[in-house]
N, C-alpha and C positions, 0 to 999 in steps of 0.2 A: 388445466392440469396443474396439480400441485407436486413439487419435487419431493421425493422421499429417498428412493434407492439410487444413489449416484452411480452404482455399477451398471445400471441399465437405463440411465437417463436418456442417452442418445437413441437407444433402441425404442423406448416408449415414445419419444418425440417423433421419430421416423414413422412408427406405426400409426401415430395420430395424424400424420399427413402434414407435419410442420413444414412450411414452404420457405423458411428463412434461408437466404443465401449468405454465405460467409466469404469475405474477401480479405486476403492477407497481404501485408506489405512485403513478405518474403515467404518462401516455402517453409513448412514445418521442418525442424531439425530431424525429426523421426521419420519423415517421408519426403526428402528433398526432391524426389523424382515426380511427385504427384501434383506439383504446381501450387497455385495460390487461390484457387476458387473451389469451394465445396458446397454441396447440399448437405442437409442434416442426415439423410440416409447414407451418404458417403462417409460422413464422420462416424456414424454408428458402425459401419464396416471397419473403419480404421481402429476404433476402440476395441472391437472384438479381436482384430488382428494383434493389437498390442497385448491384450490379455493372453493370447496364445504365446507370444514371445516371452512374457514375464513368467508364465508357467514353465516353458522350456528352459528358462534360466534357473529354475528351482524355487521360485517364490510360491507361497501358498497361504492357506488360511492362518491368520494371526501373525504372519511375518511382517516386519517393517521393511518397506521398500523406499530407500532414499533416492530422490530425483534431484540432480544438480546439472544444470545446462544453461545455455544462453537464453535470455529472456524471450519467451514466446508463449502463445496460448496452448501449445501442445503440452505444457506442464499439466494442465487440467485434463487433457485427454489421457495422459499417462496415469494421472491420479485416479481417474474413473476406471481405467483398466485394472489398476491394482485393487480398487474396491470390489470390482466385479469378481475377482478370484478369492476374495476374503482377506486380502492383505491390508495393511495400514500404510498408505503413502505418506512420506515425509518430504515436503517440497522445500528445498534449500536453494537460496539464491547463489548464482555464479559470481555475484559481486563480493561474496565473502572472501576474505584473505585466506590463503591456504592453512595457516595455523588456526584460524577461527573455525574454518570448516572441519578441521581435524577434531577440535573440541566437541563440536556438535555431533559428529559421527561417532565419537567415543561414547557420548551419552546415549545415542540411539542404538548402536551396534546392530545395524540393519542386516537382514539376510541377503539383500540384494542392493547394490548401488547402481543406478542408471545414470550414465553421464556421457560425455563426448571425449573423443581422443585428445583434443586440444586442452580441455580442462584437466584431464588426467595427467597429461605430460606437464602442464604448468605447475600443478601441485607437487608432482614428483621432483621437478627441478628445484622447487623451493624447499625440499627436504621433508615434505609431508605427503606420504603416499596414502591417499584415501582408500585404496584397495586393501590396505592392511587392517582396516577397521570394519570391513564387510565380508560376509562369507563368500559372496560372488560379486564380480563386477561385470556389467554389461554396457558396452558402448553403442551409441545410436548410429554413428556415422562411418564406421570402419574398424578394422582390426587394431588391437593394441596389446602389447605384452601383458600377460596375466589377466586378460579380460575376454569375455565372450563378445564376438562381433555380430553384426546384423545377419550374416550368412549362417551363423551357428544357431540362431533361434527363429529364423523366418520360416513361415509355412506351417506352424504347429496350430492345431485347432484349439480354440478357447474352451475351457471347461464350462459346464453349466454355471450360471450366476449363483453366488453364494451369499446368503443373507446374514445379517448380524442384528443383535439387539440394539434398539435405539440409544441405549446408554453405554454401549461398548465404544472403545476408541474407533474413530472413523478416519481421521486425518491429522497430521502433525504439520504445523507451520512454525515460523519463528518470528520474533519481534524485529523491529527495524535495526536495533542495535546502535542507537545514536550515542549511548553512554558506555559502550564496551561490548563484550561478547553477547550476542543475542540470546534470548531465552527461547527454548523450544516450548510449544504450546499444543496440547492435545485437545481436540474437539470431538464430540460425538455427533451422531446423526441428529439427536434431539436438539443439541445446542446450535450447531452451525446451519443445519438444514431446517429443522422444525421450528426454531425460534428466530432465525435470521433470514434465510432464503425465502421461506414461506411468507414472511411478512412483506417481502418485495414483490410477490406474485399478484398482489391486488392491483387492479387498474385504478389507482387513485386519480381524482380529477386533477388535471394539469401536469402532475408529476408522474403519473403512471405511464408505462410503456404501451404504445398503441401498435396495432398490427401493421399500420402503414409507415411506421417509423424506420429510419435508417440510423443505426446506433454505431458510433465510432468509439473505440476504447483504446487508450494508450496508457497501459498500466504496468505494474510489476507482477507478472503472472505467477511468481513463486509464492505469493503471499495470500493470506486467507481471504482477503476481499474478493479476489477474482474467482476463487473456488465457489464462494457463495453466489457471486454474480453469474457464473456459468449455470448454476442450478436454476436461478430465477429467470434469466433472460431467455433460455431455451423454452421454458414453459410459457412465457409471454409471446413468443413467436413473432418478433418484429419482421418487417420485410427484408432487412439486410443487416449484417454486422460487418463492420470494417475493423480489422485488428491491426494496430500499430505496435510492433515489437520494439521500436526505437523512436524517440522523439526527434527525428531529423526533418527539418522543414522541407528540404528539397525532395526527400523520399516520400514524405507524407502528402505533399501538395497535389501531385497528379492523382494519387489514390483517392483523396478526399474530394477533389474536383469531379472525378468520374461519377461519384455517388455522393452528392452533398448531404452531410448528416443533418438530421433533425434533433438528435440527442447526442451529446458528447460526454463521456466520462474519461477522466484522465488524472494522472498524478499531478500534484501542484508543480513539480519540476517540469513535467511535460507541457503544461500550459505555458510556462515561462519560455521554454525552448521553441514552441510553435507560435508564439505571439507575433513574430514578424509576418505570418500569413494573414493576420487580421488587417494589415495595411496594404495588401495587394488588391488590385482591381478585380472585381468579380471573384472574390475570395471564397473559400470553401465553407465558411461558417455563416453564410448569409441566410440559410434556412433553419438555423438552430433555434429551437424553442426552449430547450432545457440543457444547462450545463451542470455536471455533477463532479464534485471533488471530495476526496477523503484523505486520510493519512495525516494531513497537515493543513494549516490555514493557507489560503491564497492571498497574497498581498493586494491591497486595494487597486493599485494601477493595473494589475493583470485582470482583476474582476471587471474593471471599467472597460478595458480594451475589448474584451470578448462580448460583453453585453451591448456596448455601443456598436460593435461590428455586425451584430445580428440584424437581419432585415425583418425579423418577426416583430409584431406590434408590441408585445410585452414579454420578452424573454425572461426566464427565471434562472437563477443559479442556486442549486441546492448543495449546501456544504454539510458534510457529516463529520462528527467527531466521535472517536471511539478508540478501541485498542484491539490488538490481536486476541487478547484474552476474553474480550466482552462483545465484540462487534460494535456497531454504532450505538452511542449513548444519547446523543443529541442531534437534532437537525436544525439548520438555519437557512433561511432563504434571503437572497440578495436580488435586488432589482436595479434598473438604471438609476432610479431616484435615490435609493438607499446608498449606492456606492459613490454618489457625487459629493457627499460630505467628506471633507478632509479629516484625516486622523488627528487626534488631539493627544498631547503628552499626558494629560491627566486621565485618559481613558474615554471611550465613547461607546455607548451601548449599540450604536449603529455600525461600529467598525467590524473589521474582519475577525477580530479576536473574540467577539461575542459569538458563542457557539449555539445560541438559541436555547430551546427548552428540551428537557428529557423526552425521549421517545414515549408517546402516550401509552399508558397501561403497563408497558413492559419494564420501564426503567425508573429508578429513583436515584437521586443524587443528594449528597450531604457535604457540607464544608465544615472541616474541623480544624482546631488548633493542632499543628504538627507535633507539638511537644506533649500536650495533655490528651489529645484525641477527643476533646469535648467540642460539641457544635459551637460555631461562632455565629453571631447575628448576621442577617443578610446585609450585604454591602461591605462586609469585612473580608479580607483575604484569608485563605487557609488551604489546607490540603483537601483535594476533591476525592470523595468516596462514592462508590456506585453499588447498587444492587440490581441484578438482572438475572433472569432464568437462563440467559444465553451464555453465562460465564463458563469458561472452559473447564476441563477436568483436572489438569495438573501440569507441572513442568517436568518432563522426563529427566531423570537424573538429578533433579533439584527439588525434591519434595519439601525440604525444610524452607527453601526460599519461597515456594508456593504458599506454605502455611503462614509465613511471616508477612505476606502481602494482605492478609485478611485482618480486619478489625471487627471481631464478632462475625456478624452475617454480612458485613460490608467489605467491598473490595477497594483497596487503595490504588488509584490510578497513577499515583506518583506525580500528578500535575498540581500546580498551585493556581488557585483562581478565586473568583468572587461569584456568589449567587446574589443577583440583584433582586430588588423587591418585586419586580414584575415576573420573577421566576426564571429569567434567562441566566446563563452561565457565561462568565468571561474568563478566558484563559490568560494567565499572566506569564507563567514560565513553568518549565519542568522544575520540580522541587530541588533536584540536584544542581540545577543551573541558575538558581535565583540569586539576586543581589539586593541588598536593602535600598540602594540608591534609586532604582527604577525598575519597571518591567522591561526586560530585554525585548520581548515580543512586541509590546506596544511601540517601543522606540524604533524597532525595525520597520514597522508599518509606516510610522511617521516619516522616517528618513527616506524610505522608498518613494513616498508621496512628494517629498521635497527635492529629490534627486532623480529627475527623469532619465538621466544617463545610466543609472544603476540597474543592473539586471537583478541583483539581490543584495540585501544588507543583512549581516549577522552581527549581533551584539553579544560579546562574550563576557561573562562575569569573571572577574579576577579578584580573589580575596585580598583585601587590604589595599586595593587600588581602584581607581575609576574603571568602569567597564571599557572593554576594548572593542571598538567598531571595526568590522571588516566590510569593505565595499567592493562588490564585484561589478566590473565594467567590461565591455567588449575588448578594450585595448589595455586594460590595467592602469589607466590614468584617471585622475580626478583633479579638477581645478581647485586651488586653495580657496578662492573666493566662494565657489559653489558650496564647499563644505562649511565654510563659516556661516553662510546664510542658512544652511540646513540645520545646524545645531543651535541656532538662536533660541533662547528660552528653555533649553534642555538642561538637566543636571550635568555636571562635568563628565566629560568622556576623554579617553586617551586620544591622541592623534590617530587618524584612521590608517589601517593597512589596506592597500588597494591591490586586488588580485584579479586575474582573469578566471573565467568559469571553470576551466579544467583543473585549477590548482586547489579547489576545495575538496576535502575528503567527504564522500557521500555514502549513504547506505544504498541498498538495492531499490528502495522506494524514492531515492533522490533527496532524502533529508540530509542536512549537514551534520556530520559527526563532530559535534561541538568540542568534546573532550580531545579528540585527535587534532582538531584545528588549533585549539588553545596550546596543546603541547608543542605542535610544530612552530607556532609563532613565539612562544614565550619559554618553552622548556618546562613549564609547570603542569602538574596533573591535578592539584587540589582544586575543589569546586567550592561554590558559594553555599550550597545546601548541604544537608547531612548525607545524602546518598542512601538513606535507609530504605527508601521505597522504590529503588530502581530494580 
């Protein structure tokens, strides 16, 4: 089966006899009383019920429905329900600060805001009432002043599914927002389903999903990757899905042990947080044949830990690089052998920052001089441009910004990198974060390799000064001698700032908000790059 109409996706899979079982680490926020285990027909019933609730709340064809709640897969169930009634869902992360959420809601001006009582109260206490920016507010978990509660909308029949043209707006997501207020991104059925999800429904050798697979996913379910994933994974009908709404080792361990996964997809930050499980006896990753990561590169020590922990003869790690606006642009595969090579300060095509080659047939990449926009020779660094039929439609409320990201028929990724002679692409830095002394990303990988006690290393560009390294450890401590050995042979760096995990500002996908961290540590906001392409 190929995905097409997200509004009836669960119905079609149920009618087809899809036997996939779904296991949750906690109940859905929209149905806390229904437990943690579902069949696909039960999920189809739930989506129809949600469509009735949204209709009772006043949402209909062409309306924007903003969804803001705690991280869980029910983001996509709500989105499918909104699509079913002809509305356009906008999935917004609960990690957004109240003032940032207010900016995005002001751009959207949704007919309906679907949220929780706790998040509504949190925003109101911060002086930003999200209800003032929507025609109607509906809370999922109880009554709240000025909002429709569950009892006000429960029990209403869903209308007949409403179709839309493949090029009409289907769904709105937002970018990670590492450099400031995230951008809203509109995708159509043609771009996110026809060009992205359908590409994943092929059962490719080794990397394709099989019917006997148990797939575990620990992701950020407000973002575009999981909307696309939902469409493709249900059509491929694996034996079971395990959904982790939070990357807590103690919560995840018993759930994963009960049904050891054969395929794992997770945020890079989730892999870091769950890494201690790889060191336990009879651990949950022993049967994994394929690990999948997107959003950001995974540092080499983490890659090695999972690949070495698998009991499979030849496990693979598939790393995708792309953006909310484009979907995946490149794929790269890591093996045990490829990850055993240490990172090098001068760059290493086998390292984690080599993104692989463009997606065949669908994607083209070009590297240009950021000032002249003329192509540079292979092996020379420059601004990465992409061409793909999966490119989104626009930025709501920021049409001029959308137009400014285009260079003719090419899309500027805002990333700085190198196209090697073998066709692979190496990511050096975000253009806004780059520094002439070194690649911050390469240096982070190297330092993590040399500092086994580091959970994460972030190197910040500081204009007019050496880069500032931030080392994250469990206890916020780092031995002076260990640091001295780690930086041997590197360009000059400032003395390290050592922090614990919770002290780093992060996006909903776990990426470090570099600008916010730089401002917190130095009081400065200026960056090393131009910022033109953010």
